[in-house]
N, CA, C and O atoms as a GROMACS GRO file, in nm:
protein
  456
    1MET      N    1  -1.270   1.023   0.464
    1MET     CA    2  -1.348   0.933   0.382
    1MET      C    3  -1.293   0.794   0.401
    1MET      O    4  -1.172   0.778   0.418
    2SER      N    5  -1.375   0.695   0.400
    2SER     CA    6  -1.330   0.555   0.429
    2SER      C    7  -1.272   0.491   0.304
    2SER      O    8  -1.322   0.512   0.194
    3ARG      N    9  -1.166   0.412   0.324
    3ARG     CA   10  -1.109   0.335   0.221
    3ARG      C   11  -1.168   0.196   0.212
    3ARG      O   12  -1.127   0.116   0.128
    4GLU      N   13  -1.259   0.167   0.295
    4GLU     CA   14  -1.323   0.037   0.293
    4GLU      C   15  -1.404   0.019   0.166
    4GLU      O   16  -1.457   0.116   0.111
    5ARG      N   17  -1.414  -0.105   0.119
    5ARG     CA   18  -1.498  -0.129   0.001
    5ARG      C   19  -1.641  -0.107   0.038
    5ARG      O   20  -1.691  -0.158   0.138
    6SER      N   21  -1.705  -0.032  -0.044
    6SER     CA   22  -1.849  -0.006  -0.022
    6SER      C   23  -1.925  -0.062  -0.143
    6SER      O   24  -1.868  -0.122  -0.233
    7ALA      N   25  -2.052  -0.040  -0.140
    7ALA     CA   26  -2.134  -0.084  -0.250
    7ALA      C   27  -2.093  -0.017  -0.382
    7ALA      O   28  -2.115  -0.068  -0.492
    8GLY      N   29  -2.034   0.102  -0.364
    8GLY     CA   30  -1.990   0.178  -0.483
    8GLY      C   31  -1.857   0.138  -0.533
    8GLY      O   32  -1.806   0.201  -0.625
    9GLY      N   33  -1.794   0.034  -0.477
    9GLY     CA   34  -1.665  -0.015  -0.524
    9GLY      C   35  -1.550   0.074  -0.490
    9GLY      O   36  -1.462   0.098  -0.574
   10ARG      N   37  -1.548   0.126  -0.367
   10ARG     CA   38  -1.441   0.215  -0.328
   10ARG      C   39  -1.344   0.146  -0.232
   10ARG      O   40  -1.383   0.060  -0.152
   11VAL      N   41  -1.214   0.185  -0.242
   11VAL     CA   42  -1.116   0.140  -0.145
   11VAL      C   43  -1.057   0.268  -0.093
   11VAL      O   44  -0.982   0.335  -0.164
   12GLY      N   45  -1.087   0.304   0.026
   12GLY     CA   46  -1.042   0.436   0.078
   12GLY      C   47  -1.111   0.545   0.002
   12GLY      O   48  -1.233   0.544  -0.011
   13VAL      N   49  -1.036   0.640  -0.050
   13VAL     CA   50  -1.096   0.752  -0.121
   13VAL      C   51  -1.096   0.727  -0.273
   13VAL      O   52  -1.142   0.811  -0.350
   14GLY      N   53  -1.044   0.612  -0.314
   14GLY     CA   54  -1.036   0.585  -0.459
   14GLY      C   55  -1.127   0.471  -0.499
   14GLY      O   56  -1.178   0.396  -0.416
   15ALA      N   57  -1.143   0.461  -0.627
   15ALA     CA   58  -1.226   0.353  -0.684
   15ALA      C   59  -1.148   0.223  -0.678
   15ALA      O   60  -1.028   0.220  -0.708
   16ALA      N   61  -1.218   0.115  -0.638
   16ALA     CA   62  -1.153  -0.016  -0.633
   16ALA      C   63  -1.093  -0.053  -0.769
   16ALA      O   64  -0.990  -0.121  -0.776
   17ALA      N   65  -1.159  -0.010  -0.876
   17ALA     CA   66  -1.110  -0.042  -1.012
   17ALA      C   67  -0.970   0.019  -1.033
   17ALA      O   68  -0.886  -0.042  -1.098
   18GLU      N   69  -0.945   0.140  -0.978
   18GLU     CA   70  -0.815   0.201  -0.992
   18GLU      C   71  -0.706   0.122  -0.919
   18GLU      O   72  -0.594   0.112  -0.968
   19VAL      N   73  -0.739   0.067  -0.803
   19VAL     CA   74  -0.646  -0.014  -0.726
   19VAL      C   75  -0.622  -0.146  -0.801
   19VAL      O   76  -0.508  -0.190  -0.813
   20GLU      N   77  -0.726  -0.207  -0.851
   20GLU     CA   78  -0.713  -0.330  -0.930
   20GLU      C   79  -0.627  -0.307  -1.053
   20GLU      O   80  -0.543  -0.391  -1.086
   21ALA      N   81  -0.646  -0.190  -1.124
   21ALA     CA   82  -0.564  -0.158  -1.238
   21ALA      C   83  -0.419  -0.138  -1.204
   21ALA      O   84  -0.331  -0.173  -1.282
   22ALA      N   85  -0.394  -0.081  -1.087
   22ALA     CA   86  -0.252  -0.068  -1.039
   22ALA      C   87  -0.192  -0.200  -1.011
   22ALA      O   88  -0.076  -0.223  -1.045
   23ILE      N   89  -0.268  -0.292  -0.950
   23ILE     CA   90  -0.216  -0.424  -0.924
   23ILE      C   91  -0.186  -0.497  -1.053
   23ILE      O   92  -0.082  -0.562  -1.065
   24ALA      N   93  -0.277  -0.487  -1.152
   24ALA     CA   94  -0.253  -0.554  -1.280
   24ALA      C   95  -0.134  -0.498  -1.350
   24ALA      O   96  -0.054  -0.572  -1.407
   25ARG      N   97  -0.119  -0.362  -1.347
   25ARG     CA   98  -0.003  -0.299  -1.414
   25ARG      C   99   0.126  -0.343  -1.352
   25ARG      O  100   0.221  -0.374  -1.424
   26LEU      N  101   0.133  -0.347  -1.217
   26LEU     CA  102   0.260  -0.383  -1.153
   26LEU      C  103   0.289  -0.534  -1.162
   26LEU      O  104   0.406  -0.574  -1.162
   27SER      N  105   0.185  -0.616  -1.170
   27SER     CA  106   0.208  -0.758  -1.182
   27SER      C  107   0.243  -0.804  -1.320
   27SER      O  108   0.290  -0.917  -1.339
   28ALA      N  109   0.221  -0.717  -1.420
   28ALA     CA  110   0.245  -0.754  -1.562
   28ALA      C  111   0.391  -0.730  -1.598
   28ALA      O  112   0.432  -0.770  -1.707
   29SER      N  113   0.469  -0.671  -1.516
   29SER     CA  114   0.612  -0.645  -1.551
   29SER      C  115   0.688  -0.774  -1.570
   29SER      O  116   0.688  -0.862  -1.484
   30ALA      N  117   0.754  -0.782  -1.686
   30ALA     CA  118   0.835  -0.898  -1.718
   30ALA      C  119   0.977  -0.886  -1.658
   30ALA      O  120   1.046  -0.986  -1.636
   31GLN      N  121   1.016  -0.763  -1.631
   31GLN     CA  122   1.150  -0.737  -1.577
   31GLN      C  123   1.148  -0.745  -1.428
   31GLN      O  124   1.042  -0.736  -1.366
   32PRO      N  125   1.266  -0.761  -1.369
   32PRO     CA  126   1.272  -0.753  -1.218
   32PRO      C  127   1.215  -0.616  -1.173
   32PRO      O  128   1.249  -0.511  -1.228
   33VAL      N  129   1.131  -0.622  -1.076
   33VAL     CA  130   1.066  -0.503  -1.027
   33VAL      C  131   1.146  -0.443  -0.912
   33VAL      O  132   1.176  -0.514  -0.817
   34PRO      N  133   1.182  -0.317  -0.918
   34PRO     CA  134   1.257  -0.255  -0.811
   34PRO      C  135   1.177  -0.254  -0.677
   34PRO      O  136   1.054  -0.258  -0.676
   35ALA      N  137   1.252  -0.249  -0.567
   35ALA     CA  138   1.192  -0.255  -0.432
   35ALA      C  139   1.079  -0.156  -0.412
   35ALA      O  140   0.977  -0.195  -0.356
   36PRO      N  141   1.089  -0.030  -0.456
   36PRO     CA  142   0.977   0.063  -0.436
   36PRO      C  143   0.848   0.015  -0.497
   36PRO      O  144   0.742   0.026  -0.438
   37LEU      N  145   0.859  -0.038  -0.618
   37LEU     CA  146   0.739  -0.087  -0.688
   37LEU      C  147   0.686  -0.218  -0.625
   37LEU      O  148   0.565  -0.243  -0.625
   38ARG      N  149   0.774  -0.297  -0.572
   38ARG     CA  150   0.730  -0.419  -0.497
   38ARG      C  151   0.653  -0.377  -0.373
   38ARG      O  152   0.554  -0.440  -0.336
   39GLY      N  153   0.702  -0.267  -0.308
   39GLY     CA  154   0.630  -0.218  -0.189
   39GLY      C  155   0.496  -0.161  -0.226
   39GLY      O  156   0.399  -0.183  -0.153
   40ALA      N  157   0.486  -0.086  -0.339
   40ALA     CA  158   0.356  -0.032  -0.382
   40ALA      C  159   0.262  -0.145  -0.414
   40ALA      O  160   0.145  -0.141  -0.377
   41PHE      N  161   0.312  -0.247  -0.483
   41PHE     CA  162   0.230  -0.363  -0.516
   41PHE      C  163   0.176  -0.433  -0.394
   41PHE      O  164   0.058  -0.470  -0.391
   42ALA      N  165   0.259  -0.451  -0.293
   42ALA     CA  166   0.218  -0.515  -0.169
   42ALA      C  167   0.111  -0.433  -0.096
   42ALA      O  168   0.016  -0.487  -0.041
   43ALA      N  169   0.130  -0.298  -0.096
   43ALA     CA  170   0.034  -0.211  -0.032
   43ALA      C  171  -0.103  -0.217  -0.106
   43ALA      O  172  -0.208  -0.221  -0.043
   44TYR      N  173  -0.099  -0.219  -0.236
   44TYR     CA  174  -0.220  -0.225  -0.317
   44TYR      C  175  -0.295  -0.357  -0.291
   44TYR      O  176  -0.416  -0.359  -0.272
   45GLU      N  177  -0.220  -0.465  -0.290
   45GLU     CA  178  -0.284  -0.596  -0.263
   45GLU      C  179  -0.347  -0.600  -0.125
   45GLU      O  180  -0.460  -0.646  -0.108
   46TRP      N  181  -0.272  -0.550  -0.026
   46TRP     CA  182  -0.330  -0.547   0.110
   46TRP      C  183  -0.454  -0.459   0.116
   46TRP      O  184  -0.555  -0.500   0.172
   47ALA      N  185  -0.446  -0.341   0.058
   47ALA     CA  186  -0.559  -0.248   0.059
   47ALA      C  187  -0.681  -0.306  -0.012
   47ALA      O  188  -0.794  -0.275   0.024
   48ALA      N  189  -0.659  -0.389  -0.115
   48ALA     CA  190  -0.769  -0.449  -0.192
   48ALA      C  191  -0.823  -0.574  -0.122
   48ALA      O  192  -0.919  -0.636  -0.169
   49GLY      N  193  -0.763  -0.609  -0.013
   49GLY     CA  194  -0.811  -0.726   0.057
   49GLY      C  195  -0.757  -0.859   0.009
   49GLY      O  196  -0.809  -0.965   0.045
   50ARG      N  197  -0.653  -0.853  -0.073
   50ARG     CA  198  -0.588  -0.978  -0.123
   50ARG      C  199  -0.486  -1.037  -0.032
   50ARG      O  200  -0.450  -1.154  -0.046
   51ARG      N  201  -0.437  -0.955   0.063
   51ARG     CA  202  -0.340  -0.998   0.164
   51ARG      C  203  -0.398  -0.970   0.301
   51ARG      O  204  -0.450  -0.860   0.322
   52PRO      N  205  -0.393  -1.062   0.394
   52PRO     CA  206  -0.445  -1.036   0.527
   52PRO      C  207  -0.351  -0.959   0.618
   52PRO      O  208  -0.390  -0.911   0.724
   53VAL      N  209  -0.227  -0.949   0.575
   53VAL     CA  210  -0.125  -0.891   0.664
   53VAL      C  211  -0.063  -0.768   0.599
   53VAL      O  212  -0.030  -0.772   0.480
   54ALA      N  213  -0.048  -0.660   0.673
   54ALA     CA  214   0.006  -0.534   0.626
   54ALA      C  215   0.151  -0.559   0.579
   54ALA      O  216   0.222  -0.641   0.636
   55PRO      N  217   0.192  -0.487   0.475
   55PRO     CA  218   0.324  -0.516   0.415
   55PRO      C  219   0.446  -0.477   0.497
   55PRO      O  220   0.552  -0.537   0.479
   56VAL      N  221   0.436  -0.381   0.585
   56VAL     CA  222   0.552  -0.338   0.667
   56VAL      C  223   0.540  -0.382   0.810
   56VAL      O  224   0.629  -0.446   0.865
   57SER      N  225   0.427  -0.345   0.872
   57SER     CA  226   0.408  -0.375   1.014
   57SER      C  227   0.375  -0.518   1.046
   57SER      O  228   0.400  -0.566   1.157
   58GLY      N  229   0.316  -0.586   0.946
   58GLY     CA  230   0.270  -0.723   0.969
   58GLY      C  231   0.138  -0.732   1.044
   58GLY      O  232   0.094  -0.840   1.082
   59ALA      N  233   0.074  -0.617   1.064
   59ALA     CA  234  -0.053  -0.609   1.132
   59ALA      C  235  -0.161  -0.683   1.051
   59ALA      O  236  -0.163  -0.676   0.928
   60GLN      N  237  -0.251  -0.754   1.122
   60GLN     CA  238  -0.360  -0.825   1.057
   60GLN      C  239  -0.477  -0.730   1.039
   60GLN      O  240  -0.509  -0.651   1.128
   61SER      N  241  -0.541  -0.739   0.920
   61SER     CA  242  -0.663  -0.656   0.898
   61SER      C  243  -0.777  -0.716   0.975
   61SER      O  244  -0.792  -0.838   0.980
   62LEU      N  245  -0.858  -0.632   1.036
   62LEU     CA  246  -0.975  -0.678   1.112
   62LEU      C  247  -1.079  -0.736   1.015
   62LEU      O  248  -1.140  -0.839   1.043
   63ASP      N  249  -1.097  -0.672   0.905
   63ASP     CA  250  -1.188  -0.723   0.803
   63ASP      C  251  -1.098  -0.756   0.681
   63ASP      O  252  -0.976  -0.740   0.683
   64ARG      N  253  -1.164  -0.802   0.577
   64ARG     CA  254  -1.090  -0.839   0.457
   64ARG      C  255  -1.019  -0.716   0.399
   64ARG      O  256  -0.906  -0.728   0.352
   65VAL      N  257  -1.082  -0.605   0.400
   65VAL     CA  258  -1.023  -0.484   0.347
   65VAL      C  259  -0.989  -0.388   0.465
   65VAL      O  260  -1.076  -0.357   0.546
   66PRO      N  261  -0.867  -0.343   0.474
   66PRO     CA  262  -0.827  -0.256   0.585
   66PRO      C  263  -0.907  -0.125   0.590
   66PRO      O  264  -0.949  -0.073   0.487
   67THR      N  265  -0.927  -0.075   0.709
   67THR     CA  266  -0.994   0.052   0.729
   67THR      C  267  -0.903   0.168   0.697
   67THR      O  268  -0.782   0.149   0.678
   68VAL      N  269  -0.956   0.286   0.690
   68VAL     CA  270  -0.873   0.407   0.670
   68VAL      C  271  -0.772   0.419   0.785
   68VAL      O  272  -0.656   0.454   0.764
   69ALA      N  273  -0.818   0.392   0.904
   69ALA     CA  274  -0.725   0.400   1.021
   69ALA      C  275  -0.610   0.299   1.005
   69ALA      O  276  -0.495   0.331   1.034
   70GLN      N  277  -0.640   0.180   0.959
   70GLN     CA  278  -0.532   0.082   0.937
   70GLN      C  279  -0.439   0.123   0.821
   70GLN      O  280  -0.318   0.103   0.828
   71LEU      N  281  -0.497   0.180   0.716
   71LEU     CA  282  -0.410   0.227   0.605
   71LEU      C  283  -0.318   0.339   0.655
   71LEU      O  284  -0.199   0.342   0.624
   72ALA      N  285  -0.375   0.431   0.733
   72ALA     CA  286  -0.294   0.542   0.788
   72ALA      C  287  -0.188   0.493   0.879
   72ALA      O  288  -0.074   0.538   0.874
   73GLY      N  289  -0.226   0.398   0.966
   73GLY     CA  290  -0.126   0.341   1.060
   73GLY      C  291  -0.012   0.271   0.987
   73GLY      O  292   0.104   0.282   1.026
   74GLU      N  293  -0.045   0.200   0.880
   74GLU     CA  294   0.060   0.132   0.802
   74GLU      C  295   0.147   0.234   0.730
   74GLU      O  296   0.267   0.214   0.718
   75GLU      N  297   0.089   0.343   0.683
   75GLU     CA  298   0.166   0.451   0.619
   75GLU      C  299   0.268   0.506   0.717
   75GLU      O  300   0.384   0.529   0.680
   76ARG      N  301   0.228   0.527   0.840
   76ARG     CA  302   0.321   0.579   0.941
   76ARG      C  303   0.427   0.477   0.977
   76ARG      O  304   0.543   0.514   0.997
   77ALA      N  305   0.390   0.350   0.984
   77ALA     CA  306   0.489   0.246   1.013
   77ALA      C  307   0.593   0.240   0.899
   77ALA      O  308   0.713   0.226   0.923
   78ALA      N  309   0.543   0.250   0.774
   78ALA     CA  310   0.633   0.244   0.658
   78ALA      C  311   0.721   0.369   0.657
   78ALA      O  312   0.840   0.359   0.626
   79LEU      N  313   0.668   0.483   0.690
   79LEU     CA  314   0.751   0.607   0.692
   79LEU      C  315   0.857   0.596   0.799
   79LEU      O  316   0.971   0.640   0.778
   80ARG      N  317   0.824   0.540   0.912
   80ARG     CA  318   0.931   0.518   1.016
   80ARG      C  319   1.037   0.425   0.961
   80ARG      O  320   1.155   0.446   0.989
   81ARG      N  321   1.002   0.325   0.887
   81ARG     CA  322   1.103   0.230   0.830
   81ARG      C  323   1.188   0.302   0.730
   81ARG      O  324   1.308   0.277   0.722
   82VAL      N  325   1.129   0.389   0.652
   82VAL     CA  326   1.209   0.464   0.549
   82VAL      C  327   1.318   0.544   0.620
   82VAL      O  328   1.431   0.552   0.572
   83HIS      N  329   1.286   0.603   0.733
   83HIS     CA  330   1.384   0.688   0.804
   83HIS      C  331   1.471   0.610   0.903
   83HIS      O  332   1.552   0.671   0.973
   84ASP      N  333   1.458   0.481   0.910
   84ASP     CA  334   1.536   0.396   1.000
   84ASP      C  335   1.671   0.362   0.939
   84ASP      O  336   1.688   0.252   0.886
   85ARG      N  337   1.763   0.452   0.946
   85ARG     CA  338   1.896   0.428   0.884
   85ARG      C  339   1.979   0.324   0.960
   85ARG      O  340   2.064   0.257   0.902
   86ALA      N  341   1.951   0.310   1.090
   86ALA     CA  342   2.031   0.217   1.172
   86ALA      C  343   1.982   0.074   1.162
   86ALA      O  344   2.064  -0.017   1.160
   87GLY      N  345   1.852   0.051   1.154
   87GLY     CA  346   1.801  -0.082   1.159
   87GLY      C  347   1.757  -0.148   1.030
   87GLY      O  348   1.748  -0.270   1.022
   88ALA      N  349   1.731  -0.064   0.929
   88ALA     CA  350   1.678  -0.116   0.802
   88ALA      C  351   1.783  -0.100   0.693
   88ALA      O  352   1.854   0.001   0.689
   89GLY      N  353   1.792  -0.196   0.609
   89GLY     CA  354   1.885  -0.188   0.493
   89GLY      C  355   1.822  -0.108   0.381
   89GLY      O  356   1.705  -0.072   0.388
   90VAL      N  357   1.898  -0.081   0.278
   90VAL     CA  358   1.854   0.004   0.168
   90VAL      C  359   1.733  -0.058   0.098
   90VAL      O  360   1.635   0.011   0.070
   91VAL      N  361   1.738  -0.191   0.068
   91VAL     CA  362   1.625  -0.254   0.000
   91VAL      C  363   1.503  -0.250   0.083
   91VAL      O  364   1.394  -0.228   0.031
   92GLU      N  365   1.516  -0.271   0.212
   92GLU     CA  366   1.400  -0.269   0.301
   92GLU      C  367   1.344  -0.123   0.310
   92GLU      O  368   1.223  -0.104   0.313
   93ARG      N  369   1.428  -0.027   0.314
   93ARG     CA  370   1.382   0.117   0.317
   93ARG      C  371   1.314   0.150   0.183
   93ARG      O  372   1.210   0.216   0.182
   94ASP      N  373   1.370   0.105   0.072
   94ASP     CA  374   1.313   0.132  -0.060
   94ASP      C  375   1.171   0.066  -0.073
   94ASP      O  376   1.077   0.128  -0.123
   95PHE      N  377   1.160  -0.060  -0.026
   95PHE     CA  378   1.033  -0.128  -0.022
   95PHE      C  379   0.931  -0.045   0.055
   95PHE      O  380   0.820  -0.020   0.008
   96ALA      N  381   0.973  -0.004   0.177
   96ALA     CA  382   0.882   0.078   0.263
   96ALA      C  383   0.846   0.211   0.196
   96ALA      O  384   0.736   0.262   0.214
   97LEU      N  385   0.939   0.267   0.122
   97LEU     CA  386   0.907   0.393   0.050
   97LEU      C  387   0.795   0.368  -0.055
   97LEU      O  388   0.705   0.450  -0.073
   98GLY      N  389   0.804   0.254  -0.121
   98GLY     CA  390   0.696   0.217  -0.216
   98GLY      C  391   0.561   0.203  -0.148
   98GLY      O  392   0.458   0.242  -0.202
   99VAL      N  393   0.564   0.145  -0.025
   99VAL     CA  394   0.441   0.128   0.049
   99VAL      C  395   0.386   0.267   0.089
   99VAL      O  396   0.266   0.293   0.079
  100VAL      N  397   0.478   0.357   0.134
  100VAL     CA  398   0.436   0.492   0.168
  100VAL      C  399   0.368   0.562   0.047
  100VAL      O  400   0.260   0.620   0.058
  101ARG      N  401   0.438   0.555  -0.067
  101ARG     CA  402   0.380   0.622  -0.187
  101ARG      C  403   0.244   0.567  -0.227
  101ARG      O  404   0.154   0.642  -0.266
  102ALA      N  405   0.230   0.441  -0.216
  102ALA     CA  406   0.100   0.382  -0.254
  102ALA      C  407  -0.010   0.422  -0.152
  102ALA      O  408  -0.123   0.455  -0.190
  103LEU      N  409   0.027   0.417  -0.025
  103LEU     CA  410  -0.072   0.451   0.077
  103LEU      C  411  -0.112   0.600   0.079
  103LEU      O  412  -0.229   0.631   0.105
  104VAL      N  413  -0.021   0.687   0.054
  104VAL     CA  414  -0.059   0.826   0.053
  104VAL      C  415  -0.149   0.856  -0.067
  104VAL      O  416  -0.234   0.944  -0.061
  105TRP      N  417  -0.129   0.782  -0.176
  105TRP     CA  418  -0.224   0.786  -0.290
  105TRP      C  419  -0.360   0.732  -0.248
  105TRP      O  420  -0.464   0.794  -0.271
  106LEU      N  421  -0.356   0.613  -0.188
  106LEU     CA  422  -0.483   0.553  -0.145
  106LEU      C  423  -0.562   0.640  -0.044
  106LEU      O  424  -0.685   0.645  -0.046
  107LEU      N  425  -0.489   0.708   0.041
  107LEU     CA  426  -0.550   0.790   0.143
  107LEU      C  427  -0.594   0.927   0.087
  107LEU      O  428  -0.661   1.005   0.155
  108GLY      N  429  -0.557   0.955  -0.038
  108GLY     CA  430  -0.597   1.081  -0.100
  108GLY      C  431  -0.510   1.200  -0.061
  108GLY      O  432  -0.551   1.315  -0.077
  109TYR      N  433  -0.390   1.172  -0.011
  109TYR     CA  434  -0.298   1.284   0.024
  109TYR      C  435  -0.225   1.334  -0.096
  109TYR      O  436  -0.167   1.443  -0.091
  110THR      N  437  -0.224   1.259  -0.208
  110THR     CA  438  -0.159   1.297  -0.326
  110THR      C  439  -0.234   1.235  -0.447
  110THR      O  440  -0.300   1.132  -0.435
  111GLY      N  441  -0.221   1.302  -0.561
  111GLY     CA  442  -0.278   1.250  -0.679
  111GLY      C  443  -0.179   1.168  -0.762
  111GLY      O  444  -0.214   1.116  -0.868
  112ASP      N  445  -0.055   1.157  -0.714
  112ASP     CA  446   0.051   1.086  -0.783
  112ASP      C  447   0.048   0.934  -0.744
  112ASP      O  448   0.082   0.895  -0.633
  113GLN      N  449   0.006   0.854  -0.841
  113GLN     CA  450  -0.005   0.709  -0.818
  113GLN      C  451   0.125   0.646  -0.856
  113GLN      O  452   0.172   0.665  -0.968
  114PRO      N  453   0.186   0.567  -0.763
  114PRO     CA  454   0.310   0.499  -0.803
  114PRO      C  455   0.279   0.377  -0.892
  114PRO      O  456   0.371   0.308  -0.935
   0.00000   0.00000   0.00000
């Protein structure tokens, strides 16, 4: 199923309103946000079309809202970063883990929303 925004207000397999609610929830935090939640926030903003560049790979979206293939590719790039013990630091890996968690939710692989 496509994560692109359609006339029905969908982003991937979820409702665009759910993604917007997640963005609002994460941006409302008054405390310092841990790296995994910053990663989830960046993934949500990218998926919603608010950022033109993917949060881990830096890939540019072809359209305003990334396609399912782009979301899946970014999830794989983020997962590689999570497992990169030699090249990535702890904060960078934690950020990537947040991206992975958000994207697997956006892709419908889990019902657990970060």
